[in-house]
C-alpha positions as CSV (number, residue, x, y, z in Angstrom):
1,A,60.5,37.5,39.5
2,P,58.7,37.0,42.9
3,N,60.9,34.1,43.8
4,T,64.0,36.3,43.5
5,A,62.5,38.9,45.8
6,E,61.7,36.3,48.4
7,L,65.2,34.9,48.3
8,K,66.6,38.5,48.7
9,I,64.5,39.0,51.8
10,C,65.5,35.7,53.2
11,R,69.2,36.4,52.7
12,V,68.8,39.8,54.5
13,N,66.9,38.3,57.4
14,R,69.5,35.5,57.7
15,N,72.3,38.0,57.9
16,S,70.5,40.1,60.5
17,G,69.2,37.1,62.6
18,S,70.9,34.3,64.4
19,C,71.7,30.8,63.0
20,L,68.3,29.5,64.3
21,G,66.5,32.4,62.7
22,G,68.3,31.6,59.4
23,D,67.2,28.0,59.6
24,E,63.6,29.1,60.0
25,I,63.8,31.5,57.1
26,F,65.3,28.7,54.9
27,L,62.3,26.5,55.8
28,L,59.9,29.4,54.8
29,C,61.8,29.8,51.5
30,D,61.3,26.1,50.8
31,K,57.6,26.3,51.4
32,V,57.2,29.4,49.2
33,Q,59.0,27.8,46.3
34,K,57.0,24.6,46.6
């Protein structure tokens, strides 16, 4: 499912980035899901 792939990418980016980066990625995930 496309949503699962998006979540995987977000999780990887969050682990690689900083807390602020993770917050931005979470916001992007919310927009993609909506």
